[in-house]
PDB file with one MODEL, atoms N, CA, C and O in Angstrom:
MODEL        1
ATOM      1  N   UNK A   1      47.770  14.786  26.011  1.00  0.00           N
ATOM      2  CA  UNK A   1      46.352  14.607  25.752  1.00  0.00           C
ATOM      3  C   UNK A   1      46.138  13.571  24.715  1.00  0.00           C
ATOM      4  O   UNK A   1      46.743  13.679  23.648  1.00  0.00           O
ATOM      5  N   UNK A   2      45.412  12.674  24.906  1.00  0.00           N
ATOM      6  CA  UNK A   2      45.158  11.377  24.159  1.00  0.00           C
ATOM      7  C   UNK A   2      43.887  11.658  23.367  1.00  0.00           C
ATOM      8  O   UNK A   2      42.870  12.114  23.890  1.00  0.00           O
ATOM      9  N   UNK A   3      44.006  11.356  22.053  1.00  0.00           N
ATOM     10  CA  UNK A   3      42.931  11.525  21.187  1.00  0.00           C
ATOM     11  C   UNK A   3      42.112  10.142  21.165  1.00  0.00           C
ATOM     12  O   UNK A   3      42.699   9.062  21.091  1.00  0.00           O
ATOM     13  N   UNK A   4      40.898  10.240  21.226  1.00  0.00           N
ATOM     14  CA  UNK A   4      39.932   9.050  21.216  1.00  0.00           C
ATOM     15  C   UNK A   4      39.684   8.645  19.778  1.00  0.00           C
ATOM     16  O   UNK A   4      39.178   9.447  18.993  1.00  0.00           O
ATOM     17  N   UNK A   5      40.017   7.456  19.427  1.00  0.00           N
ATOM     18  CA  UNK A   5      39.634   7.112  17.989  1.00  0.00           C
ATOM     19  C   UNK A   5      38.122   7.067  17.796  1.00  0.00           C
ATOM     20  O   UNK A   5      37.352   6.653  18.663  1.00  0.00           O
ATOM     21  N   UNK A   6      37.744   7.531  16.571  1.00  0.00           N
ATOM     22  CA  UNK A   6      36.415   7.497  16.238  1.00  0.00           C
ATOM     23  C   UNK A   6      35.775   6.148  16.224  1.00  0.00           C
ATOM     24  O   UNK A   6      36.545   5.206  16.034  1.00  0.00           O
ATOM     25  N   UNK A   7      34.609   5.901  16.377  1.00  0.00           N
ATOM     26  CA  UNK A   7      33.886   4.675  16.323  1.00  0.00           C
ATOM     27  C   UNK A   7      34.101   4.125  14.894  1.00  0.00           C
ATOM     28  O   UNK A   7      34.105   4.931  13.963  1.00  0.00           O
ATOM     29  N   UNK A   8      34.269   2.880  14.670  1.00  0.00           N
ATOM     30  CA  UNK A   8      34.377   2.381  13.283  1.00  0.00           C
ATOM     31  C   UNK A   8      33.053   2.474  12.576  1.00  0.00           C
ATOM     32  O   UNK A   8      31.967   2.341  13.139  1.00  0.00           O
ATOM     33  N   UNK A   9      33.236   2.718  11.271  1.00  0.00           N
ATOM     34  CA  UNK A   9      31.971   2.752  10.470  1.00  0.00           C
ATOM     35  C   UNK A   9      31.336   1.392  10.424  1.00  0.00           C
ATOM     36  O   UNK A   9      32.053   0.393  10.371  1.00  0.00           O
ATOM     37  N   UNK A  10      29.864   1.292  10.443  1.00  0.00           N
ATOM     38  CA  UNK A  10      29.287   0.013  10.372  1.00  0.00           C
ATOM     39  C   UNK A  10      29.421  -0.559   9.047  1.00  0.00           C
ATOM     40  O   UNK A  10      29.600   0.147   8.055  1.00  0.00           O
ATOM     41  N   UNK A  11      29.334  -1.885   9.009  1.00  0.00           N
ATOM     42  CA  UNK A  11      29.404  -2.617   7.754  1.00  0.00           C
ATOM     43  C   UNK A  11      27.987  -2.784   7.217  1.00  0.00           C
ATOM     44  O   UNK A  11      27.116  -3.138   8.012  1.00  0.00           O
ATOM     45  N   UNK A  12      27.705  -2.581   6.058  1.00  0.00           N
ATOM     46  CA  UNK A  12      26.457  -2.786   5.548  1.00  0.00           C
ATOM     47  C   UNK A  12      26.358  -4.299   5.127  1.00  0.00           C
ATOM     48  O   UNK A  12      27.161  -4.757   4.314  1.00  0.00           O
ATOM     49  N   UNK A  13      25.320  -5.105   5.710  1.00  0.00           N
ATOM     50  CA  UNK A  13      25.261  -6.445   5.428  1.00  0.00           C
ATOM     51  C   UNK A  13      24.406  -6.610   4.174  1.00  0.00           C
ATOM     52  O   UNK A  13      24.802  -7.363   3.285  1.00  0.00           O
ATOM     53  N   UNK A  14      23.288  -5.965   4.060  1.00  0.00           N
ATOM     54  CA  UNK A  14      22.448  -6.030   2.895  1.00  0.00           C
ATOM     55  C   UNK A  14      21.267  -4.930   2.977  1.00  0.00           C
ATOM     56  O   UNK A  14      21.040  -4.337   4.032  1.00  0.00           O
ATOM     57  N   UNK A  15      20.630  -4.728   1.956  1.00  0.00           N
ATOM     58  CA  UNK A  15      19.526  -3.775   1.854  1.00  0.00           C
ATOM     59  C   UNK A  15      18.392  -4.482   1.104  1.00  0.00           C
ATOM     60  O   UNK A  15      18.655  -5.259   0.187  1.00  0.00           O
ATOM     61  N   UNK A  16      17.167  -4.230   1.474  1.00  0.00           N
ATOM     62  CA  UNK A  16      16.011  -4.611   0.758  1.00  0.00           C
ATOM     63  C   UNK A  16      15.069  -3.547   0.523  1.00  0.00           C
ATOM     64  O   UNK A  16      14.778  -2.757   1.421  1.00  0.00           O
ATOM     65  N   UNK A  17      14.525  -3.477  -0.752  1.00  0.00           N
ATOM     66  CA  UNK A  17      13.706  -2.355  -1.080  1.00  0.00           C
ATOM     67  C   UNK A  17      12.215  -2.913  -1.447  1.00  0.00           C
ATOM     68  O   UNK A  17      12.104  -3.854  -2.232  1.00  0.00           O
ATOM     69  N   UNK A  18      11.265  -2.401  -0.949  1.00  0.00           N
ATOM     70  CA  UNK A  18       9.896  -2.836  -1.232  1.00  0.00           C
ATOM     71  C   UNK A  18       9.213  -1.713  -2.054  1.00  0.00           C
ATOM     72  O   UNK A  18       9.247  -0.515  -1.775  1.00  0.00           O
ATOM     73  N   UNK A  19       8.562  -2.307  -3.153  1.00  0.00           N
ATOM     74  CA  UNK A  19       7.816  -1.424  -4.058  1.00  0.00           C
ATOM     75  C   UNK A  19       6.438  -2.099  -4.410  1.00  0.00           C
ATOM     76  O   UNK A  19       6.317  -3.322  -4.488  1.00  0.00           O
ATOM     77  N   UNK A  20       5.446  -1.242  -4.609  1.00  0.00           N
ATOM     78  CA  UNK A  20       4.102  -1.746  -4.982  1.00  0.00           C
ATOM     79  C   UNK A  20       3.549  -0.844  -6.055  1.00  0.00           C
ATOM     80  O   UNK A  20       3.461   0.367  -5.848  1.00  0.00           O
ATOM     81  N   UNK A  21       3.182  -1.374  -7.166  1.00  0.00           N
ATOM     82  CA  UNK A  21       2.698  -0.705  -8.304  1.00  0.00           C
ATOM     83  C   UNK A  21       3.740   0.424  -8.705  1.00  0.00           C
ATOM     84  O   UNK A  21       3.390   1.572  -8.981  1.00  0.00           O
ATOM     85  N   UNK A  22       4.980   0.006  -8.711  1.00  0.00           N
ATOM     86  CA  UNK A  22       5.944   0.953  -9.257  1.00  0.00           C
ATOM     87  C   UNK A  22       6.338   1.939  -8.255  1.00  0.00           C
ATOM     88  O   UNK A  22       7.215   2.735  -8.590  1.00  0.00           O
ATOM     89  N   UNK A  23       5.827   2.028  -7.052  1.00  0.00           N
ATOM     90  CA  UNK A  23       6.139   3.090  -6.147  1.00  0.00           C
ATOM     91  C   UNK A  23       6.843   2.497  -4.841  1.00  0.00           C
ATOM     92  O   UNK A  23       6.433   1.509  -4.232  1.00  0.00           O
ATOM     93  N   UNK A  24       7.893   3.204  -4.528  1.00  0.00           N
ATOM     94  CA  UNK A  24       8.737   2.786  -3.463  1.00  0.00           C
ATOM     95  C   UNK A  24       8.020   2.888  -2.165  1.00  0.00           C
ATOM     96  O   UNK A  24       7.404   3.923  -1.911  1.00  0.00           O
ATOM     97  N   UNK A  25       8.049   1.872  -1.300  1.00  0.00           N
ATOM     98  CA  UNK A  25       7.390   1.983  -0.007  1.00  0.00           C
ATOM     99  C   UNK A  25       8.299   2.162   1.269  1.00  0.00           C
ATOM    100  O   UNK A  25       8.144   2.999   2.158  1.00  0.00           O
ATOM    101  N   UNK A  26       9.254   1.224   1.173  1.00  0.00           N
ATOM    102  CA  UNK A  26      10.327   1.340   2.128  1.00  0.00           C
ATOM    103  C   UNK A  26      11.631   0.708   1.777  1.00  0.00           C
ATOM    104  O   UNK A  26      11.722  -0.025   0.792  1.00  0.00           O
ATOM    105  N   UNK A  27      12.704   0.988   2.602  1.00  0.00           N
ATOM    106  CA  UNK A  27      14.011   0.353   2.420  1.00  0.00           C
ATOM    107  C   UNK A  27      14.449  -0.037   3.777  1.00  0.00           C
ATOM    108  O   UNK A  27      14.400   0.723   4.745  1.00  0.00           O
ATOM    109  N   UNK A  28      14.880  -1.264   3.807  1.00  0.00           N
ATOM    110  CA  UNK A  28      15.433  -1.760   5.075  1.00  0.00           C
ATOM    111  C   UNK A  28      17.004  -2.161   4.881  1.00  0.00           C
ATOM    112  O   UNK A  28      17.347  -2.990   4.039  1.00  0.00           O
ATOM    113  N   UNK A  29      17.876  -1.526   5.696  1.00  0.00           N
ATOM    114  CA  UNK A  29      19.308  -1.784   5.609  1.00  0.00           C
ATOM    115  C   UNK A  29      19.800  -2.297   6.860  1.00  0.00           C
ATOM    116  O   UNK A  29      19.598  -1.682   7.907  1.00  0.00           O
ATOM    117  N   UNK A  30      20.532  -3.554   6.815  1.00  0.00           N
ATOM    118  CA  UNK A  30      21.108  -4.185   8.003  1.00  0.00           C
ATOM    119  C   UNK A  30      22.611  -3.714   8.067  1.00  0.00           C
ATOM    120  O   UNK A  30      23.404  -3.815   7.131  1.00  0.00           O
ATOM    121  N   UNK A  31      22.872  -3.209   9.254  1.00  0.00           N
ATOM    122  CA  UNK A  31      24.247  -2.597   9.553  1.00  0.00           C
ATOM    123  C   UNK A  31      24.851  -3.401  10.641  1.00  0.00           C
ATOM    124  O   UNK A  31      24.208  -3.568  11.677  1.00  0.00           O
ATOM    125  N   UNK A  32      26.120  -3.951  10.486  1.00  0.00           N
ATOM    126  CA  UNK A  32      26.871  -4.662  11.476  1.00  0.00           C
ATOM    127  C   UNK A  32      27.799  -3.676  12.175  1.00  0.00           C
ATOM    128  O   UNK A  32      28.719  -3.157  11.544  1.00  0.00           O
ATOM    129  N   UNK A  33      27.585  -3.404  13.454  1.00  0.00           N
ATOM    130  CA  UNK A  33      28.456  -2.487  14.357  1.00  0.00           C
ATOM    131  C   UNK A  33      29.487  -3.366  15.109  1.00  0.00           C
ATOM    132  O   UNK A  33      30.230  -2.820  15.925  1.00  0.00           O
ATOM    133  N   UNK A  34      29.567  -4.594  14.897  1.00  0.00           N
ATOM    134  CA  UNK A  34      30.446  -5.477  15.687  1.00  0.00           C
ATOM    135  C   UNK A  34      29.721  -6.158  16.882  1.00  0.00           C
ATOM    136  O   UNK A  34      29.489  -7.362  16.994  1.00  0.00           O
ATOM    137  N   UNK A  35      29.401  -5.149  17.770  1.00  0.00           N
ATOM    138  CA  UNK A  35      28.779  -5.754  19.009  1.00  0.00           C
ATOM    139  C   UNK A  35      27.238  -5.797  18.945  1.00  0.00           C
ATOM    140  O   UNK A  35      26.552  -6.252  19.860  1.00  0.00           O
ATOM    141  N   UNK A  36      26.789  -5.333  17.898  1.00  0.00           N
ATOM    142  CA  UNK A  36      25.388  -5.353  17.731  1.00  0.00           C
ATOM    143  C   UNK A  36      24.992  -5.117  16.190  1.00  0.00           C
ATOM    144  O   UNK A  36      25.818  -4.647  15.407  1.00  0.00           O
ATOM    145  N   UNK A  37      23.827  -5.429  15.835  1.00  0.00           N
ATOM    146  CA  UNK A  37      23.368  -5.290  14.332  1.00  0.00           C
ATOM    147  C   UNK A  37      22.166  -4.469  14.457  1.00  0.00           C
ATOM    148  O   UNK A  37      21.382  -4.652  15.388  1.00  0.00           O
ATOM    149  N   UNK A  38      21.971  -3.518  13.511  1.00  0.00           N
ATOM    150  CA  UNK A  38      20.913  -2.498  13.551  1.00  0.00           C
ATOM    151  C   UNK A  38      20.297  -2.698  12.098  1.00  0.00           C
ATOM    152  O   UNK A  38      20.996  -2.851  11.097  1.00  0.00           O
ATOM    153  N   UNK A  39      18.903  -2.680  12.099  1.00  0.00           N
ATOM    154  CA  UNK A  39      18.217  -2.562  10.877  1.00  0.00           C
ATOM    155  C   UNK A  39      17.587  -1.140  10.731  1.00  0.00           C
ATOM    156  O   UNK A  39      16.753  -0.757  11.551  1.00  0.00           O
ATOM    157  N   UNK A  40      17.931  -0.466   9.832  1.00  0.00           N
ATOM    158  CA  UNK A  40      17.339   1.000   9.555  1.00  0.00           C
ATOM    159  C   UNK A  40      16.241   0.734   8.593  1.00  0.00           C
ATOM    160  O   UNK A  40      16.439   0.070   7.575  1.00  0.00           O
ATOM    161  N   UNK A  41      14.997   1.279   8.922  1.00  0.00           N
ATOM    162  CA  UNK A  41      13.868   1.129   8.000  1.00  0.00           C
ATOM    163  C   UNK A  41      13.518   2.549   7.704  1.00  0.00           C
ATOM    164  O   UNK A  41      13.242   3.323   8.620  1.00  0.00           O
ATOM    165  N   UNK A  42      13.520   2.961   6.296  1.00  0.00           N
ATOM    166  CA  UNK A  42      13.035   4.205   5.888  1.00  0.00           C
ATOM    167  C   UNK A  42      11.738   3.913   5.076  1.00  0.00           C
ATOM    168  O   UNK A  42      11.607   2.999   4.262  1.00  0.00           O
ATOM    169  N   UNK A  43      10.753   4.880   5.445  1.00  0.00           N
ATOM    170  CA  UNK A  43       9.469   4.709   4.731  1.00  0.00           C
ATOM    171  C   UNK A  43       9.251   5.891   3.727  1.00  0.00           C
ATOM    172  O   UNK A  43       9.694   7.015   3.965  1.00  0.00           O
ATOM    173  N   UNK A  44       8.590   5.606   2.662  1.00  0.00           N
ATOM    174  CA  UNK A  44       8.268   6.728   1.795  1.00  0.00           C
ATOM    175  C   UNK A  44       8.914   6.695   0.381  1.00  0.00           C
ATOM    176  O   UNK A  44       9.853   5.933   0.150  1.00  0.00           O
ATOM    177  N   UNK A  45       8.475   7.412  -0.430  1.00  0.00           N
ATOM    178  CA  UNK A  45       8.854   7.392  -1.863  1.00  0.00           C
ATOM    179  C   UNK A  45      10.390   8.001  -1.860  1.00  0.00           C
ATOM    180  O   UNK A  45      11.268   7.473  -2.542  1.00  0.00           O
ATOM    181  N   UNK A  46      10.607   9.027  -1.128  1.00  0.00           N
ATOM    182  CA  UNK A  46      11.983   9.680  -1.171  1.00  0.00           C
ATOM    183  C   UNK A  46      12.596   9.225   0.226  1.00  0.00           C
ATOM    184  O   UNK A  46      12.741   9.986   1.183  1.00  0.00           O
ATOM    185  N   UNK A  47      12.920   7.940   0.208  1.00  0.00           N
ATOM    186  CA  UNK A  47      13.457   7.285   1.514  1.00  0.00           C
ATOM    187  C   UNK A  47      14.747   7.953   2.002  1.00  0.00           C
ATOM    188  O   UNK A  47      15.053   7.902   3.193  1.00  0.00           O
ATOM    189  N   UNK A  48      15.552   8.620   1.035  1.00  0.00           N
ATOM    190  CA  UNK A  48      16.719   9.216   1.451  1.00  0.00           C
ATOM    191  C   UNK A  48      16.562  10.578   2.197  1.00  0.00           C
ATOM    192  O   UNK A  48      17.540  11.165   2.661  1.00  0.00           O
ATOM    193  N   UNK A  49      15.263  11.062   2.291  1.00  0.00           N
ATOM    194  CA  UNK A  49      15.020  12.331   2.844  1.00  0.00           C
ATOM    195  C   UNK A  49      14.275  12.044   4.198  1.00  0.00           C
ATOM    196  O   UNK A  49      14.038  13.002   4.933  1.00  0.00           O
ATOM    197  N   UNK A  50      13.918  10.859   4.545  1.00  0.00           N
ATOM    198  CA  UNK A  50      13.301  10.606   5.711  1.00  0.00           C
ATOM    199  C   UNK A  50      14.227   9.943   6.752  1.00  0.00           C
ATOM    200  O   UNK A  50      15.174   9.224   6.432  1.00  0.00           O
ATOM    201  N   UNK A  51      13.881  10.239   8.028  1.00  0.00           N
ATOM    202  CA  UNK A  51      14.727   9.654   9.159  1.00  0.00           C
ATOM    203  C   UNK A  51      14.383   8.196   9.333  1.00  0.00           C
ATOM    204  O   UNK A  51      13.214   7.827   9.449  1.00  0.00           O
ATOM    205  N   UNK A  52      15.448   7.343   9.351  1.00  0.00           N
ATOM    206  CA  UNK A  52      15.142   6.007   9.608  1.00  0.00           C
ATOM    207  C   UNK A  52      14.658   5.662  10.964  1.00  0.00           C
ATOM    208  O   UNK A  52      14.955   6.399  11.904  1.00  0.00           O
ATOM    209  N   UNK A  53      13.910   4.564  11.149  1.00  0.00           N
ATOM    210  CA  UNK A  53      13.476   3.953  12.406  1.00  0.00           C
ATOM    211  C   UNK A  53      14.483   2.840  12.567  1.00  0.00           C
ATOM    212  O   UNK A  53      14.633   2.030  11.652  1.00  0.00           O
ATOM    213  N   UNK A  54      15.169   2.761  13.664  1.00  0.00           N
ATOM    214  CA  UNK A  54      16.168   1.838  13.827  1.00  0.00           C
ATOM    215  C   UNK A  54      15.667   0.715  14.850  1.00  0.00           C
ATOM    216  O   UNK A  54      14.986   0.988  15.839  1.00  0.00           O
ATOM    217  N   UNK A  55      16.056  -0.520  14.525  1.00  0.00           N
ATOM    218  CA  UNK A  55      15.706  -1.657  15.392  1.00  0.00           C
ATOM    219  C   UNK A  55      17.091  -2.309  15.749  1.00  0.00           C
ATOM    220  O   UNK A  55      17.832  -2.584  14.805  1.00  0.00           O
ATOM    221  N   UNK A  56      17.467  -2.555  16.916  1.00  0.00           N
ATOM    222  CA  UNK A  56      18.701  -3.166  17.233  1.00  0.00           C
ATOM    223  C   UNK A  56      18.487  -4.584  17.683  1.00  0.00           C
ATOM    224  O   UNK A  56      17.470  -5.027  18.218  1.00  0.00           O
ATOM    225  N   UNK A  57      19.623  -5.251  17.380  1.00  0.00           N
ATOM    226  CA  UNK A  57      19.564  -6.723  17.721  1.00  0.00           C
ATOM    227  C   UNK A  57      21.006  -7.001  18.191  1.00  0.00           C
ATOM    228  O   UNK A  57      21.981  -6.277  17.992  1.00  0.00           O
ATOM    229  N   UNK A  58      20.972  -8.194  18.858  1.00  0.00           N
ATOM    230  CA  UNK A  58      22.312  -8.465  19.497  1.00  0.00           C
ATOM    231  C   UNK A  58      23.415  -9.165  18.456  1.00  0.00           C
ATOM    232  O   UNK A  58      24.621  -9.234  18.691  1.00  0.00           O
ATOM    233  N   UNK A  59      22.798  -9.637  17.338  1.00  0.00           N
ATOM    234  CA  UNK A  59      23.652 -10.298  16.328  1.00  0.00           C
ATOM    235  C   UNK A  59      22.942 -10.239  15.012  1.00  0.00           C
ATOM    236  O   UNK A  59      21.783  -9.832  14.929  1.00  0.00           O
ATOM    237  N   UNK A  60      23.660 -10.658  13.954  1.00  0.00           N
ATOM    238  CA  UNK A  60      23.326 -10.541  12.575  1.00  0.00           C
ATOM    239  C   UNK A  60      22.111 -11.515  12.260  1.00  0.00           C
ATOM    240  O   UNK A  60      21.230 -11.223  11.451  1.00  0.00           O
ATOM    241  N   UNK A  61      22.156 -12.754  13.012  1.00  0.00           N
ATOM    242  CA  UNK A  61      21.040 -13.739  12.935  1.00  0.00           C
ATOM    243  C   UNK A  61      19.690 -13.188  13.307  1.00  0.00           C
ATOM    244  O   UNK A  61      18.692 -13.401  12.618  1.00  0.00           O
ATOM    245  N   UNK A  62      19.680 -12.501  14.369  1.00  0.00           N
ATOM    246  CA  UNK A  62      18.270 -11.897  14.806  1.00  0.00           C
ATOM    247  C   UNK A  62      17.848 -10.693  13.895  1.00  0.00           C
ATOM    248  O   UNK A  62      16.662 -10.447  13.678  1.00  0.00           O
ATOM    249  N   UNK A  63      18.874  -9.957  13.374  1.00  0.00           N
ATOM    250  CA  UNK A  63      18.403  -9.029  12.455  1.00  0.00           C
ATOM    251  C   UNK A  63      17.981  -9.603  11.108  1.00  0.00           C
ATOM    252  O   UNK A  63      17.177  -8.989  10.407  1.00  0.00           O
ATOM    253  N   UNK A  64      18.497 -10.748  10.736  1.00  0.00           N
ATOM    254  CA  UNK A  64      18.072 -11.346   9.472  1.00  0.00           C
ATOM    255  C   UNK A  64      16.781 -12.019   9.618  1.00  0.00           C
ATOM    256  O   UNK A  64      16.065 -12.120   8.621  1.00  0.00           O
ATOM    257  N   UNK A  65      16.406 -12.482  10.727  1.00  0.00           N
ATOM    258  CA  UNK A  65      15.121 -13.127  11.068  1.00  0.00           C
ATOM    259  C   UNK A  65      14.070 -11.985  10.995  1.00  0.00           C
ATOM    260  O   UNK A  65      13.014 -12.167  10.390  1.00  0.00           O
ATOM    261  N   UNK A  66      14.354 -10.816  11.605  1.00  0.00           N
ATOM    262  CA  UNK A  66      13.535  -9.721  11.573  1.00  0.00           C
ATOM    263  C   UNK A  66      13.173  -9.333  10.053  1.00  0.00           C
ATOM    264  O   UNK A  66      12.017  -9.223   9.645  1.00  0.00           O
ATOM    265  N   UNK A  67      14.256  -9.155   9.324  1.00  0.00           N
ATOM    266  CA  UNK A  67      14.113  -8.674   7.882  1.00  0.00           C
ATOM    267  C   UNK A  67      13.317  -9.791   7.060  1.00  0.00           C
ATOM    268  O   UNK A  67      12.414  -9.484   6.282  1.00  0.00           O
ATOM    269  N   UNK A  68      13.682 -10.995   7.269  1.00  0.00           N
ATOM    270  CA  UNK A  68      12.997 -12.105   6.594  1.00  0.00           C
ATOM    271  C   UNK A  68      11.533 -12.180   6.840  1.00  0.00           C
ATOM    272  O   UNK A  68      10.788 -12.449   5.898  1.00  0.00           O
ATOM    273  N   UNK A  69      11.065 -11.965   8.021  1.00  0.00           N
ATOM    274  CA  UNK A  69       9.630 -11.904   8.374  1.00  0.00           C
ATOM    275  C   UNK A  69       9.013 -10.675   7.732  1.00  0.00           C
ATOM    276  O   UNK A  69       7.938 -10.795   7.145  1.00  0.00           O
ATOM    277  N   UNK A  70       9.622  -9.508   7.804  1.00  0.00           N
ATOM    278  CA  UNK A  70       9.035  -8.427   7.360  1.00  0.00           C
ATOM    279  C   UNK A  70       8.881  -8.539   5.749  1.00  0.00           C
ATOM    280  O   UNK A  70       7.869  -8.169   5.154  1.00  0.00           O
ATOM    281  N   UNK A  71       9.906  -9.044   5.190  1.00  0.00           N
ATOM    282  CA  UNK A  71       9.873  -9.272   3.711  1.00  0.00           C
ATOM    283  C   UNK A  71       8.730 -10.267   3.356  1.00  0.00           C
ATOM    284  O   UNK A  71       8.022 -10.023   2.379  1.00  0.00           O
ATOM    285  N   UNK A  72       8.533 -11.328   4.076  1.00  0.00           N
ATOM    286  CA  UNK A  72       7.443 -12.302   3.851  1.00  0.00           C
ATOM    287  C   UNK A  72       6.108 -11.561   3.954  1.00  0.00           C
ATOM    288  O   UNK A  72       5.252 -11.782   3.098  1.00  0.00           O
ATOM    289  N   UNK A  73       5.882 -10.722   4.920  1.00  0.00           N
ATOM    290  CA  UNK A  73       4.754  -9.964   5.244  1.00  0.00           C
ATOM    291  C   UNK A  73       4.482  -9.071   3.921  1.00  0.00           C
ATOM    292  O   UNK A  73       3.404  -9.119   3.328  1.00  0.00           O
ATOM    293  N   UNK A  74       5.397  -8.378   3.578  1.00  0.00           N
ATOM    294  CA  UNK A  74       5.399  -7.396   2.423  1.00  0.00           C
ATOM    295  C   UNK A  74       5.032  -8.080   1.144  1.00  0.00           C
ATOM    296  O   UNK A  74       4.242  -7.522   0.382  1.00  0.00           O
ATOM    297  N   UNK A  75       5.564  -9.287   0.841  1.00  0.00           N
ATOM    298  CA  UNK A  75       5.307 -10.029  -0.259  1.00  0.00           C
ATOM    299  C   UNK A  75       3.755 -10.627  -0.164  1.00  0.00           C
ATOM    300  O   UNK A  75       3.096 -10.694  -1.201  1.00  0.00           O
ATOM    301  N   UNK A  76       3.237 -11.022   0.997  1.00  0.00           N
ATOM    302  CA  UNK A  76       1.911 -11.416   1.136  1.00  0.00           C
ATOM    303  C   UNK A  76       0.979 -10.169   0.830  1.00  0.00           C
ATOM    304  O   UNK A  76      -0.137 -10.366   0.348  1.00  0.00           O
ATOM    305  N   UNK A  77       1.404  -8.958   1.092  1.00  0.00           N
ATOM    306  CA  UNK A  77       0.531  -7.862   0.954  1.00  0.00           C
ATOM    307  C   UNK A  77       0.701  -7.244  -0.646  1.00  0.00           C
ATOM    308  O   UNK A  77       0.173  -6.182  -0.975  1.00  0.00           O
ATOM    309  N   UNK A  78       1.488  -8.046  -1.544  1.00  0.00           N
ATOM    310  CA  UNK A  78       1.627  -7.764  -2.802  1.00  0.00           C
ATOM    311  C   UNK A  78       2.736  -6.849  -3.237  1.00  0.00           C
ATOM    312  O   UNK A  78       2.729  -6.314  -4.346  1.00  0.00           O
ATOM    313  N   UNK A  79       3.672  -6.679  -2.369  1.00  0.00           N
ATOM    314  CA  UNK A  79       4.727  -5.953  -2.885  1.00  0.00           C
ATOM    315  C   UNK A  79       5.881  -6.778  -3.447  1.00  0.00           C
ATOM    316  O   UNK A  79       6.041  -7.980  -3.236  1.00  0.00           O
ATOM    317  N   UNK A  80       6.704  -5.956  -4.222  1.00  0.00           N
ATOM    318  CA  UNK A  80       7.871  -6.615  -4.877  1.00  0.00           C
ATOM    319  C   UNK A  80       9.107  -6.150  -4.046  1.00  0.00           C
ATOM    320  O   UNK A  80       9.282  -4.994  -3.659  1.00  0.00           O
ATOM    321  N   UNK A  81       9.994  -7.274  -3.810  1.00  0.00           N
ATOM    322  CA  UNK A  81      11.188  -6.935  -2.975  1.00  0.00           C
ATOM    323  C   UNK A  81      12.319  -6.991  -3.926  1.00  0.00           C
ATOM    324  O   UNK A  81      12.454  -7.875  -4.771  1.00  0.00           O
ATOM    325  N   UNK A  82      13.171  -5.937  -3.730  1.00  0.00           N
ATOM    326  CA  UNK A  82      14.562  -5.872  -4.489  1.00  0.00           C
ATOM    327  C   UNK A  82      15.651  -5.745  -3.554  1.00  0.00           C
ATOM    328  O   UNK A  82      15.608  -5.095  -2.509  1.00  0.00           O
ATOM    329  N   UNK A  83      16.724  -6.469  -4.037  1.00  0.00           N
ATOM    330  CA  UNK A  83      17.977  -6.537  -3.130  1.00  0.00           C
ATOM    331  C   UNK A  83      18.838  -5.183  -3.572  1.00  0.00           C
ATOM    332  O   UNK A  83      19.914  -4.931  -3.030  1.00  0.00           O
TER     333      UNK A  83
ENDMDL
END
């Protein structure tokens, strides 16, 4: 009987945190799975307790474009962005 190896853990590329008036609004984390890149977005003050919404992209460049545009919109809305 052959054991199937577990899927490799994704590599975190970066994370961005948005706050406004000292309150956490969301966290975006880009994860590289090798064949695809996923951006997990968690909303709310206790983002570690919420289920992320995941957005899949074919590569890290597309994921970075998505995150960059989201960050620009959040800045326009008066949010502070933290790495």
